[in-house]
ZABATI-313324 format. One record per residue (C-alpha): x, y, z; residue in three letters. Coordinates in steps of 0.25 Angstrom, whole numbers, padded with zeros to 4 digits, always signed. Each point is the difference from the previous one (the first is absolute). Layout:
# residues N
XYZAla;...
END
This chain:
# residues 884
+0512+0297+0257Met;+0003+0002+0014Asp;+0015-0001+0003Asn;+0002-0015+0003Pro;+0003-0003+0015Ser;+0012-0006+0005Glu;-0001-0014+0005Asp;+0007-0002+0013Ser;+0003-0015-0002Ser;+0008+0001-0013Asp;+0002+0015-0001Ser;-0003+0000-0015Pro;+0003+0013-0007Gln;-0011+0009-0005Gln;-0004-0001-0014Leu;+0005+0012-0008Pro;-0011+0011-0001Glu;-0006+0004-0013Ser;+0002+0015-0003Pro;-0014+0001-0005Val;-0008-0007+0010Asn;+0008+0002+0013Asp;-0011-0004+0010Asp;-0010-0007-0008Gln;-0005-0014+0004Arg;+0001-0011-0010Val;-0012-0009-0002Tyr;-0001-0014-0005Leu;-0013-0002-0008Val;-0006-0009-0010Pro;+0005+0004-0014Tyr;-0014-0001-0006Arg;-0006+0009+0010Trp;+0010+0011-0003Trp;-0001-0002-0015Lys;-0015+0002+0000Glu;+0002+0013+0006Ala;+0012+0004-0008Gln;-0007-0003-0013Glu;-0011+0011+0003Ser;+0010+0011+0002Ser;+0012+0004-0009Pro;+0014-0006+0004Ser;+0009+0008+0008Asp;+0012-0005-0008Gly;+0007-0006+0012Lys;+0009-0012-0003Ser;-0004-0014+0004Val;+0009-0011+0003Thr;-0005-0015-0001Leu;+0006-0011+0009Tyr;-0003-0015-0001Ala;+0001-0008+0013Ala;+0008-0012+0001Ala;+0002-0009+0012Pro;+0013+0002+0008Ala;+0011-0011-0001Pro;-0001-0009+0013Ser;+0006-0012+0005Tyr;-0005-0013-0007Gly;-0002-0014+0005Gly;-0003-0003+0015Pro;+0006+0013+0005Met;-0011+0008-0007Lys;-0010-0004+0011Ile;+0010+0004+0011Ile;+0004+0013-0007Asn;-0015+0004-0001Asn;-0002-0003+0015Ile;+0011+0009+0005Phe;-0001+0010-0011Ser;-0015+0002-0003Pro;+0002+0013-0007Asp;-0007+0003-0013Val;+0011+0001-0011Ala;+0000+0002-0015Phe;+0007+0008-0011Asn;-0005+0011-0009Leu;+0006-0001-0014Arg;-0002+0013-0008Arg;-0007-0002-0013Glu;+0004+0007-0013Glu;-0015-0001-0004Glu;-0006+0014+0000Ser;-0014+0004+0005Leu;-0005+0003-0013Ser;+0004-0014-0006Gln;-0007-0007+0012Ser;-0013+0008-0002Gln;+0000-0004-0015Glu;+0002-0014+0003Asn;-0012+0000+0010Gly;+0008-0008+0010Glu;-0001+0010+0012Val;-0008-0005+0012Gly;-0006-0012-0007Val;+0006-0009+0011Ser;-0004+0009+0011Gly;+0015-0001+0004Arg;+0004+0014-0005Asp;+0002+0011+0010Tyr;+0004+0014-0001Ala;+0009+0009+0009Leu;-0006+0014+0000Val;+0002+0013+0007Pro;-0010+0006+0010Gly;-0005+0010-0010Asp;-0003-0010-0011Ile;-0006-0009+0010Trp;-0010+0011+0005Leu;-0004+0004-0014Gln;-0003-0015-0003Ala;-0008-0002+0013Leu;-0008+0012-0003Lys;-0003-0004-0015Trp;-0005-0014+0004His;-0009+0006+0011Ser;-0006+0010-0009Asn;-0002-0009-0012Ser;-0007-0010+0009Lys;-0009+0011+0005Ala;-0003+0004-0014Ala;-0003-0014-0004Ala;-0011+0000+0011Lys;-0006+0014-0006Asn;+0007+0007+0011Gly;-0008-0007+0011Lys;+0007-0007+0012Ser;+0001-0015+0000Phe;+0005-0010+0010Ser;+0012-0009-0002Ala;+0003-0013+0009Thr;+0012-0001+0009Asp;+0006-0010-0011Glu;+0000+0012-0010Asp;+0008+0009+0009Ile;+0015+0000-0001Ala;+0011+0000+0011Asp;+0011+0010+0001Val;+0012-0003+0009Tyr;+0015+0002+0000Pro;+0010-0010-0004Leu;+0015+0000+0002Gln;+0009-0005-0011Leu;+0015-0001+0000Arg;+0007+0002-0014Leu;+0014-0003-0005Ser;+0007+0001-0013Val;+0004-0013-0005Leu;+0013-0002-0008Arg;-0007+0001-0013Glu;-0004+0015+0001Thr;-0014-0003-0008Ser;-0005-0008+0013Ser;-0004+0004+0014Leu;-0001-0010+0011Gly;-0013+0001+0009Val;-0001-0005+0014Arg;-0012+0001+0009Ile;+0003-0003+0014Ser;-0008-0003+0013Lys;+0009+0009+0007Lys;-0005+0012-0008Asp;-0015-0003+0000Asn;-0011-0004+0009Thr;-0005-0015-0001Val;-0012+0004-0008Glu;+0007+0008-0010Cys;+0010-0010-0002Phe;-0010-0011-0003Lys;-0007+0009-0010Arg;+0014+0003-0007Ala;+0002-0015-0001Cys;-0013-0002-0008Arg;+0002+0012-0008Ile;+0015-0003-0004Phe;-0001-0015-0002Ser;+0008+0000-0013Val;+0002-0015+0000Asp;-0015-0003-0004Thr;-0003+0011-0011Glu;+0008+0011-0007Pro;+0001+0013+0006Leu;+0003+0014-0006Arg;+0002+0013+0007Ile;-0001+0014-0008Trp;+0007+0011+0007Asp;-0006+0014-0003Leu;+0006+0006+0013Ser;+0014+0000-0005Gly;+0005-0005+0013Gln;+0007-0013-0005Thr;+0006+0008-0012Ala;+0009+0007+0010Leu;+0007-0013+0003Phe;+0005-0001-0014Phe;+0004+0015-0002Ser;+0015+0001-0002Asp;+0003+0008+0013Glu;-0010-0008+0009Asn;+0004-0013-0006Asn;+0015+0002+0004Lys;-0005+0004+0014Ile;-0008-0012+0002Leu;+0010-0009-0005Lys;+0011+0005+0009Asp;-0009+0000+0012Ser;-0004-0014-0003Gln;+0014-0005-0002Lys;+0004+0006+0013Gln;-0011-0003+0009Ser;-0010-0009-0008Glu;-0011+0009+0005Gln;-0014+0001-0007Asp;-0008+0012-0004Met;-0013+0001+0007Leu;-0013+0004-0008Leu;-0013+0002+0006Glu;-0012-0002-0008Leu;-0015+0003+0002Gln;-0008-0012-0005Val;-0013+0003-0006Tyr;-0011-0009-0006Gly;+0007-0013+0003Leu;-0008-0007+0010Ser;+0002-0015+0004Asp;-0007-0005-0012Ser;+0008+0009-0010Val;-0003-0008-0013Lys;-0015-0001+0002Asn;-0001+0014+0003Lys;+0008+0005-0012Val;-0008-0009-0009Lys;-0013+0005+0006Lys;+0005+0014-0004Asp;-0004+0005+0014Glu;+0013+0007+0003Met;-0006+0014-0001Ser;-0003+0009+0012Met;-0014-0003+0006Gln;-0005+0005+0013Tyr;-0010-0007+0009Pro;-0011+0009-0004Asn;+0005+0002-0014Gly;+0003+0015+0000Ser;+0011+0007-0007Ser;+0014+0002+0005Phe;-0002+0014-0003Leu;-0007+0006+0012Met;-0008+0010-0007Asn;-0013-0002+0008Gly;-0008-0006-0012Thr;+0002-0014+0004Gly;-0007-0007+0012Ser;+0010+0003+0010Gly;+0015+0002+0003Ile;+0005-0014-0002Thr;+0014-0004+0000Ser;+0001-0014+0004Asn;+0008-0009-0009Leu;-0003-0012+0009Thr;-0007-0003+0013Arg;+0008-0004+0011Ser;-0004-0011+0010Ser;+0005+0008+0011Ser;-0007+0012+0006Ser;+0013+0008+0002Ser;+0009+0006-0011Phe;+0011+0005+0008Ser;+0011-0002-0011Gly;+0005-0014+0000Gly;+0009-0001-0012Pro;-0008-0011-0006Cys;-0014+0003+0004Glu;-0010+0001-0011Ala;+0003+0012-0008Gly;-0011+0010+0002Thr;+0001+0014-0006Leu;-0003+0011+0009Gly;+0000-0008+0013Leu;+0013+0005+0005Thr;+0002+0006+0014Gly;+0008+0012+0004Leu;+0011-0001+0011Gln;-0002+0008+0012Asn;+0012+0009+0001Leu;-0004+0005+0014Gly;-0014+0006+0003Asn;-0002+0001-0015Thr;-0013-0009+0000Cys;-0008+0013-0003Phe;+0008+0002-0013Met;-0001-0015-0004Asn;-0015+0001+0002Ser;-0002+0012-0009Ala;+0010-0005-0010Leu;-0007-0014-0002Gln;-0014+0007-0002Cys;+0006+0009-0011Leu;+0008-0012-0006Ala;-0013-0007-0002His;-0008+0012-0006Thr;-0005-0002-0014Pro;+0007+0008-0011Lys;+0011+0004+0009Leu;+0006-0014+0000Val;-0001+0000-0015Asp;+0005+0014-0002Tyr;+0012-0002+0009Phe;+0003-0014-0006Leu;+0001+0007-0013Gly;+0009+0011-0006Asp;-0005+0011+0011Tyr;+0014+0007+0000Lys;-0003+0007-0013Arg;-0010+0008+0007Glu;+0009+0004+0012Ile;+0000+0016+0001Asn;+0014+0004+0004His;-0003+0015-0002Asp;-0012+0000+0010Asn;+0004+0009+0012Pro;-0011-0007+0008Leu;+0006-0013-0003Gly;+0011-0008+0005Met;+0008-0002-0013Asn;-0007-0013-0003Gly;+0007-0007+0012Glu;-0012-0004+0008Ile;-0007-0005-0013Ala;+0012-0008-0004Ser;+0002-0006+0014Ala;-0015-0003+0001Phe;+0001-0006-0014Gly;+0012-0009+0003Asp;-0006-0005+0013Leu;-0013-0003-0007Leu;+0007-0009-0011Lys;+0007-0007+0011Lys;-0013-0003+0007Leu;-0006-0006-0013Trp;+0012-0008-0004Ala;-0003-0015-0001Pro;+0005-0008+0012Gly;+0005+0012+0007Ala;+0003-0001+0015Thr;-0003+0011+0010Pro;+0005+0014-0005Val;+0008+0009+0009Ala;-0005+0014-0004Pro;+0013+0007+0005Arg;+0002+0009-0013Thr;-0014+0005+0000Phe;+0001+0003+0015Lys;+0013+0008-0002Leu;-0007+0008-0011Lys;-0012+0002+0008Leu;+0008+0005+0012Ala;+0008+0009-0009His;-0012+0007-0006Phe;-0010-0001+0012Ala;+0009+0001+0013Pro;-0012-0002+0008Gln;+0001-0015-0004Phe;+0015-0001+0003Ser;+0005-0009+0012Gly;-0008-0012+0005Phe;-0012+0006+0007Asn;-0014-0005-0002Gln;-0008+0009-0010His;-0013+0001-0006Asp;-0003-0008-0013Ser;-0010+0010-0005Gln;+0010+0011+0002Glu;+0010-0008-0008Leu;-0010-0003-0011Leu;-0004+0015-0001Ala;+0015+0004-0002Phe;+0003-0012-0010Leu;-0012+0003-0009Leu;+0003+0014-0001Asp;+0015-0003-0002Gly;-0003-0010-0011Leu;-0009+0010-0007His;+0010+0011+0000Glu;+0011-0009-0004Asp;-0008-0005-0012Leu;-0008+0013-0003Asn;-0001+0000-0015Arg;-0001+0016+0000Val;+0013+0006-0002Lys;-0004+0014+0001Asn;-0012+0003+0009Lys;-0008+0011-0005Pro;-0006+0011+0009Tyr;-0015-0002+0002Val;-0009+0009+0008Glu;-0014-0005+0005Ala;-0011+0008-0005Lys;-0012+0004+0008Asp;-0012-0009-0002Gly;-0009+0012-0005Asp;-0012-0009+0002Asp;+0005-0009-0011Arg;-0005-0015+0001Pro;+0008-0009+0010Asp;+0004-0009-0011Glu;+0006+0011-0008Glu;+0008+0005+0012Ile;+0004-0014+0004Ala;+0006-0003-0014Asp;+0007+0013+0000Glu;+0007-0003+0013Tyr;+0003-0014-0004Trp;+0006+0004-0014Asn;+0009+0010+0008Asn;+0005-0010+0009His;+0003-0010-0011Leu;+0008+0012-0007Ala;+0010+0000+0011Arg;-0001-0015+0005Asn;+0000-0012-0009Asp;+0005-0013+0004Ser;-0003-0015+0003Ile;-0004+0004+0014Ile;-0010+0011-0005Val;-0005-0010-0011Asp;-0003-0011+0011Val;-0001+0006+0014Cys;-0006+0014-0001Gln;-0014+0005+0001Gly;-0008+0013+0002Gln;-0009+0005+0011Tyr;-0008+0013+0001Arg;+0002+0009+0012Ser;-0012+0009+0003Thr;+0002+0012+0010Leu;-0011+0008+0005Val;+0002+0013+0008Cys;-0009+0000+0013Pro;-0002+0015-0001Val;-0002+0004-0015Cys;-0003-0014-0005Lys;+0010+0001-0011Lys;+0003-0013-0006Val;+0013-0004-0005Ser;+0002-0013-0008Ile;+0014-0006-0003Met;+0004-0013-0007Phe;+0012-0007+0006Asp;+0008-0013-0004Pro;+0002-0010+0010Phe;+0010-0012+0001Met;-0008-0007+0011Tyr;-0012+0002+0010Leu;+0003+0001+0015Ser;-0013-0004+0006Leu;-0003+0002+0015Pro;-0005-0011+0009Leu;-0013+0007+0006Pro;-0003-0011+0010Ser;+0012+0001+0008Thr;-0001+0013+0007Ser;-0006-0006+0013Met;+0006-0008+0011Arg;-0006-0010+0010Ser;+0005+0001+0014Met;-0004-0007+0013Thr;+0001+0007+0013Val;-0004-0006+0014Thr;-0008+0009+0008Val;-0001-0001+0015Ile;-0011+0007+0009Lys;+0002+0000+0015Asn;-0012-0002+0009Gly;-0008-0010+0008Ser;-0003-0007-0014Asp;+0014+0002-0006Ile;+0000-0002-0015Gln;+0012-0005-0008Ile;-0004+0000-0015Ser;+0008-0001-0013Ala;-0006+0009-0011Phe;+0005+0000-0015Thr;-0002+0013-0007Ile;+0003+0005-0014Thr;+0008+0013-0002Val;+0007+0007-0011Ser;+0014-0004-0002Lys;+0005+0014+0000Asp;-0009+0004+0012Gly;+0005+0005+0013Arg;-0002-0004+0015Leu;-0013+0009+0001Glu;-0006-0009-0011Asp;+0003-0012+0008Leu;-0006+0006+0012Ile;-0012+0004-0007Arg;-0003-0013-0006Ala;+0003-0008+0013Leu;-0009+0009+0008Ser;-0012-0003-0010Thr;+0003-0015+0000Ala;+0000-0001+0016Cys;-0011+0010+0002Ser;+0008+0009+0008Leu;-0008+0009+0009Asp;+0000+0015+0000Ala;+0007+0001+0013Asp;+0011-0010-0004Glu;+0013+0001-0007Thr;+0010-0010-0006Leu;+0015-0001+0004Leu;+0007-0009-0010Val;+0013-0007+0004Ala;+0009-0011-0007Glu;+0003-0012+0008Ile;+0012-0008-0002Tyr;+0004-0012+0009Asn;-0012+0003+0009Asn;+0006+0014+0002Arg;-0005+0014-0005Ile;+0012+0005-0009Ile;-0007+0013-0005Arg;-0013+0008+0001Tyr;-0006+0005-0013Leu;-0005+0013+0004Glu;+0003+0010-0012Glu;-0012+0001-0009Pro;+0008+0004-0012Ala;+0009-0013+0000Asp;+0000-0008-0012Ser;-0006-0014+0001Leu;+0011-0005-0009Ser;+0008+0001+0014Leu;-0008-0012+0004Ile;+0004-0013-0005Arg;-0008-0013-0003Asp;+0007-0008+0011Gly;-0002+0011+0011Asp;-0010-0003+0011Arg;-0009+0012+0004Leu;-0008+0003+0012Val;-0010+0011+0002Ala;-0004+0003+0014Tyr;-0014+0006+0002Arg;+0001+0011+0010Leu;-0009+0010+0006His;+0002+0015-0004Lys;-0002+0006+0014Gly;+0011-0008+0006Thr;+0012+0006-0007Glu;+0005+0008+0012Glu;+0002-0013+0008Ala;+0013-0008-0004Pro;-0002-0012-0010Leu;+0005-0012+0008Val;+0005-0011-0010Val;+0002-0014+0006Phe;+0010-0010-0007Thr;-0001-0014+0005His;+0011-0010+0002Gln;+0002-0014+0006Gln;+0011-0010+0003Ile;+0005-0007-0012Asp;+0008-0013+0003Glu;+0008-0007-0010His;+0012-0009-0001Tyr;+0014+0005-0005Ile;+0010-0011-0001Tyr;-0008-0009+0009Gly;-0001+0010+0011Lys;-0014+0006+0004Leu;+0001+0015-0001Thr;-0011+0010+0002Ser;-0003+0015-0004Asn;-0011+0009-0001Met;-0008+0001-0014Lys;-0011+0010-0004Thr;-0013-0006-0004Phe;-0014+0005-0004Gly;-0005+0013-0006Ile;+0004+0013+0009Pro;-0012+0005+0007Leu;-0002+0015+0002Ala;-0010+0009+0008Ala;-0001+0015+0004His;+0000+0001+0016Ser;+0005+0009+0011Arg;+0010-0009+0007Val;+0008+0005+0012Leu;+0005-0013+0007Thr;+0004-0014-0003Gly;-0014-0005+0005Ser;-0007+0009-0010Asp;+0009-0007-0011Ile;-0004-0013+0005Arg;-0015+0003+0001Ser;+0000+0005-0014Leu;+0007-0012-0006Tyr;-0009-0010+0007Leu;-0012+0008-0004Gln;+0004-0001-0015Ile;+0003-0015+0002Leu;-0013-0003+0006Thr;-0007-0004-0013Pro;+0011-0010-0002Phe;-0002-0008+0013Leu;-0004-0015-0001Val;-0008-0007+0011His;+0005-0014-0003Asn;+0007-0008-0010Thr;-0012-0006-0006Ala;-0006+0014-0003Gln;+0013+0004-0006Ala;+0001-0012-0009Asp;-0014+0002-0005Asn;+0002+0015-0003Leu;-0003+0002-0015Asn;+0001+0014-0004Cys;-0001+0003-0015Asp;+0010+0012-0002Arg;-0002+0003-0015Ser;+0004+0012-0008Ala;-0014+0006+0002Thr;-0005-0005+0013Glu;+0004+0004+0014Ala;+0004-0010+0011Cys;-0007+0004+0013Thr;+0009-0006+0010Val;-0008+0003+0012Ser;-0008-0013-0003Glu;+0012-0007+0007Val;-0004+0004+0014Ile;-0015-0003-0001Thr;-0006-0012+0007Asp;+0009+0001+0012Met;-0004-0007+0013Glu;-0010+0007+0009Pro;+0007+0008+0011Gly;+0013+0001-0007Asn;+0002+0015-0002Ser;+0011+0008-0006Ile;+0010+0006+0009Val;+0009+0011-0006Asn;-0002-0007-0014Gly;+0003-0014+0005Val;-0010-0011+0004Pro;-0002-0001+0015Glu;+0003-0015+0000Ser;+0013+0003-0007Ile;+0004+0010+0010Ala;-0003-0009+0011Glu;+0008-0012-0005Glu;+0013+0004+0007Asp;-0001+0010+0011Thr;+0015-0003+0003Ala;+0004+0006-0013Glu;-0003+0015-0003Pro;-0009+0001-0013Leu;+0009+0011-0005Asp;+0011-0010-0002Met;-0007-0006-0012Glu;+0003+0012-0008Phe;+0012+0009+0001Gln;+0000+0014-0006Phe;+0012+0007-0006Tyr;+0002+0014-0006Leu;+0005-0001-0014Ser;+0003+0008-0013Asp;-0009+0002-0012Asp;+0004-0013-0007Lys;+0000-0008+0013Ala;+0014-0005-0002Thr;+0005+0005+0013Phe;-0004-0005+0014Lys;+0001+0012+0009Gly;-0003+0001+0015Ser;-0011-0009+0006Glu;-0013+0007+0003Ile;-0003-0002+0015Val;-0014-0001+0005Met;-0006+0012+0008Asn;+0012+0008-0003Glu;+0000+0012-0009Pro;+0005-0002-0015Leu;+0014+0004-0003Gln;-0003+0003-0015Ser;+0002+0014-0005Thr;-0008-0002-0012Asp;-0014+0000+0007Ile;-0006+0010-0009Ser;+0003-0007-0013Gly;+0001-0015-0001Arg;+0004-0010+0011Leu;+0006-0013-0005Asn;-0001-0011+0010Val;+0006-0014-0002Leu;-0008-0011+0007Val;+0006-0013+0004Ser;-0009-0012+0001Trp;+0002-0012+0009Ser;-0003-0014-0005Pro;-0011-0001+0010Lys;-0008+0013-0004Ile;+0002-0005-0015Leu;-0010-0011+0003Glu;-0011+0010+0004Gln;-0001+0008-0013Tyr;-0002-0004-0014Asn;+0011+0007-0006Thr;-0003-0005-0014Gly;-0011+0009-0001Leu;+0010+0012-0001Phe;+0012-0007-0006Ser;-0005-0001-0015Ser;+0004+0012-0009Leu;-0002-0001-0015Pro;+0010+0007-0010Glu;-0005+0012-0008Val;+0000-0010-0012Phe;+0004-0014+0001Lys;+0012-0001-0009Ser;+0010-0011-0003Gly;+0008-0006-0011Phe;-0011-0010-0004Phe;-0011+0009+0005Ala;-0008+0007-0011Lys;-0007+0014+0002Arg;-0015-0001-0003Pro;+0001+0001-0015Gln;-0004+0014-0005Glu;-0005-0003-0014Ser;-0002+0010-0012Val;-0002-0002-0014Ser;+0009+0006-0011Leu;-0012+0007-0006Tyr;-0002+0007+0014Lys;+0015+0005+0000Cys;-0002+0005-0014Leu;-0013+0008+0004Glu;+0008+0006+0012Ala;+0010+0004-0010Phe;-0010+0007-0009Leu;-0009+0006+0010Lys;-0001+0015+0001Glu;+0008+0006+0012Glu;+0005+0013+0005Pro;+0015+0004-0001Leu;+0008+0000+0012Gly;+0004+0014+0006Pro;+0014-0003-0005Glu;-0005-0002-0014Asp;-0008+0012-0003Met;-0004+0003-0014Trp;+0002+0014-0006Tyr;-0013+0004-0006Cys;+0002+0008-0013Pro;-0014+0007+0002Ala;+0002+0004+0015Cys;+0015+0002-0002Lys;+0002-0007+0014Gln;+0004-0013+0005His;-0013-0008+0003Arg;-0002-0014+0007Gln;-0007-0005-0013Ala;-0007-0014-0001Thr;+0007-0010-0009Lys;-0006-0011-0009Lys;+0008-0010-0008Leu;-0006-0008-0011Asp;+0006-0011-0009Leu;+0001+0004-0014Trp;+0009-0008-0008Arg;+0005-0014+0005Leu;+0014-0006-0004Pro;+0002-0014-0005Glu;+0008-0004+0013Ile;-0007+0006+0012Leu;+0008+0000+0013Val;-0008+0002+0013Ile;+0008+0004+0013His;-0008-0003+0013Leu;+0004+0011+0010Lys;+0003-0009+0012Arg;+0011+0009+0006Phe;-0004+0013+0007Ser;+0009+0011+0005Tyr;+0000+0012+0009Asn;+0010+0008+0008Arg;+0001-0011+0011Phe;-0004-0013-0005Leu;+0000-0010-0012Lys;-0011-0010-0001Asn;-0004-0012-0009Lys;-0014-0003-0003Leu;-0003-0015+0000Glu;-0014+0001-0007Thr;-0004-0012-0008Tyr;-0003+0006-0014Val;-0009-0009-0009Asp;+0005+0002-0014Phe;-0004-0007-0013Pro;+0009-0009-0006Thr;-0007-0003-0014His;-0010+0011-0002Asp;+0003+0014+0005Leu;-0011+0009-0007Asp;+0003+0015+0001Leu;-0011+0003-0010Ser;-0009+0007+0010Ser;+0012+0008+0006Tyr;+0004+0007-0014Leu;-0005+0014-0002Ala;+0002-0002-0015Tyr;-0001-0012-0009Lys;+0004+0000-0014Asp;-0005-0014-0003Gly;+0014-0004-0006Lys;+0007-0006+0012Ser;-0004-0010+0010Ser;-0002+0004+0014Tyr;+0002-0014+0006Arg;+0013-0005+0006Tyr;+0007-0013+0005Met;+0009-0001+0011Leu;+0014-0005-0003Tyr;+0009+0004+0011Ala;+0000+0004+0015Ile;+0011+0007+0008Ser;-0002-0005+0015Asn;+0005+0006+0013His;+0000-0009+0012Tyr;+0003+0006+0014Gly;+0000+0014+0006Ser;+0004+0013-0004Met;+0015+0003-0002Gly;+0003-0015-0001Gly;-0007-0013-0005Gly;+0002-0007-0013His;-0004+0002-0014Tyr;-0004-0011-0010Thr;-0007-0001-0014Ala;-0011-0008-0005Phe;+0000-0002-0015Val;-0009-0006-0010His;+0006-0010-0010Gln;-0012-0003-0009Gly;-0012-0009+0001Ala;-0003+0000+0015Asp;+0015-0001+0005Arg;+0005+0010+0010Trp;+0014+0000+0006Tyr;+0006+0006+0012Asp;+0013+0007-0002Phe;+0007+0001+0014Asp;+0013+0006-0004Asp;+0008-0012-0006Ser;-0010-0010+0003His;-0012-0002-0010Val;-0012-0009+0005Tyr;-0013-0003-0006Ser;-0012+0005+0007Ile;-0015-0003-0001Ser;-0009+0011-0005Gln;-0008+0000+0013Asp;+0012+0005+0008Lys;+0002+0013-0009Leu;-0009+0009+0009Lys;+0006+0004+0013Thr;+0002+0012+0008Ser;+0014+0001-0004Ala;-0004+0004-0015Ala;+0007+0013-0002Tyr;+0001+0003-0015Val;-0010-0006-0010Leu;+0004-0002-0015Phe;-0012-0001-0010Tyr;+0001-0002-0015Arg;-0012+0004-0009Arg;-0008-0011-0006Val;-0005+0003-0014Glu;-0015-0002-0002Glu;-0003-0012-0009Ile;
END
């Protein structure tokens, strides 16, 4: 029984604890339900105290109604009967009226629960069966206040609205309605007997005389729903799951099922009187511990592990194993699992487990985000070593194959492994694969058989990356085109240049200069071929200028455009210069300001518009694979209207009083066009000292000249990849079978993993081939979404299409013994949402039939089966399905 909590209103004293069951819960159950399970097993000899309930004295007459209004608590007395348990059984009076209840400790309740579940399954010849919602019982907490009456053989009981929720109080009113029918309670927990012991009785009497305080006792009510009498008479108090499988999660039933009742709510976040549902208990987030919660929930719903840790697992703890942790990890995990499977449990704070984890695995200390798969690997290995049944590990040496059959060698390796490793983890989670190495020189073949706890599968379809780059070609028919290319994610800039050159049909005498644009300015040039493409983000905007190779000796003149931007600040009109459009560039020998102006007007010539109607009717399709020839803009000009210095003659003659060069103003600038230097004066030599390299020019446009050009044609610049919070990357999809094939395919070892060939007596870069040889009952599959190198950590967002009901591995096994099934059913998923180094972990768990639940830290929600497959799936948990 949990230590009774102290009520803040009346400050009741705590019930004295039993020296035997310090922290066991006490369950109130139908006596007949417990008796049936007890008759099948020998009695443990525990003392039993029988109580008969009687109405508590109340005011009579008219004051009774008023008293009930202002004091609506349920109150009755429990009088201790001298009749023994054996006498009651002989008289056959137990449970006949359906008003006999029992108080049992948690271990007895769990044993009875298992017995009823297994007996029902046996009655159906071991096959699963369905039970209706009416047959499924509730579990919920109920607070009672107890006080010793003056006559020491009686206890006063009061159930108050202040201590319980409205729904729980209503149920208590129906259960303990002593005015209508007799009621008896059999105490097998020994809690009430503490009130009548000499020492405790004196303490209780003294405290009652001094402060008139009650003792608070918390019960876990099981098997007593609203229609208690009908359910007892129907004898439906035994544990039945919605799909009818056993409480023992041994994998032989039809699924992992633990619901005692279905809740009408889709969320089981731990309200004190929600439907009591076994296994649907959340874990509190202690600070970036969602990775731990996700892995723990998957293991906490693993068949056989649940049954094992809910039983007497501590007798198998190996305290002498130097590779273990003195059983502390196993004990912490077992205690946590029992809390998660306690009826009516609220979200659990796994602080003790976290402390043990941090003690033995310092990499998980603190409150940083970690990898759920790394935690899972450590925990499975730690549980195995803590629970290893082998006390003294023998020395075994692997023998050479000597051309023996693989079956014989595999069994030898497996038996050697079991001689040193024997635990519930090995029984359930470990398999075996064959590793074949072939020397590339002498063709020596080496075969080894190694155990595995999980399979780490690569995602073969995520090695490529789509990138969009805008290519600008200068000339009389200037082209601005957006090309989408596919390159390796681990590629370099030279790979991008090569793919882009092919996409835009780059001529042999041309080269590409790639630059990144931000706020209509060039912020950097990408010129180092060996630079990693990982330095380019999806949200960046890239431009590639097509330049002639023979003009490198002339400076590259880069023009950045700006215009007047007017806006109101606190009601006052203000103006400043703002950049717009894509910077344009061209190689040219420029010596004076007039050369700069002439070059700029020449580049802008294709963007001229003759009249407004022509500009409005302009429709140029700029798709990712089709160039936009902007020279079409200046066609169909009026006869005789020639071009003067890049400007239509009619425009140049509109206002002879105002010099044409006043429409543009040119300034020297820096590489990022953030600085407006000295103004460039026409017909005067340039003052720049950077003529041999790049010449950065900032051009100010007047409002009048803006009307003569279609600037929209060189203002649109797409991102490398369109991303956003709600935007989705084009879904890369790969089947789980393809991942498995990539894992099993033959490949050469890396230079850092050279194999020592016993024939050549040298390290060789051998080829390696893996094959599945022996499959475990629980198959854990890790999808390798996170990639690492010296400079970068990256997450792969590939959508993996994995089977949920029928994972068939028969075609991937190198050896079949015909004894075991090769088909698996999904029962849990560890999900990771977000980016590398952060994000959030959750778990999807199967709860029998077609019901799945989303465990999001302390919150538990129902989830439809069509929502299981996402690109967030990280670790998959499968259980073997035996052939029928």
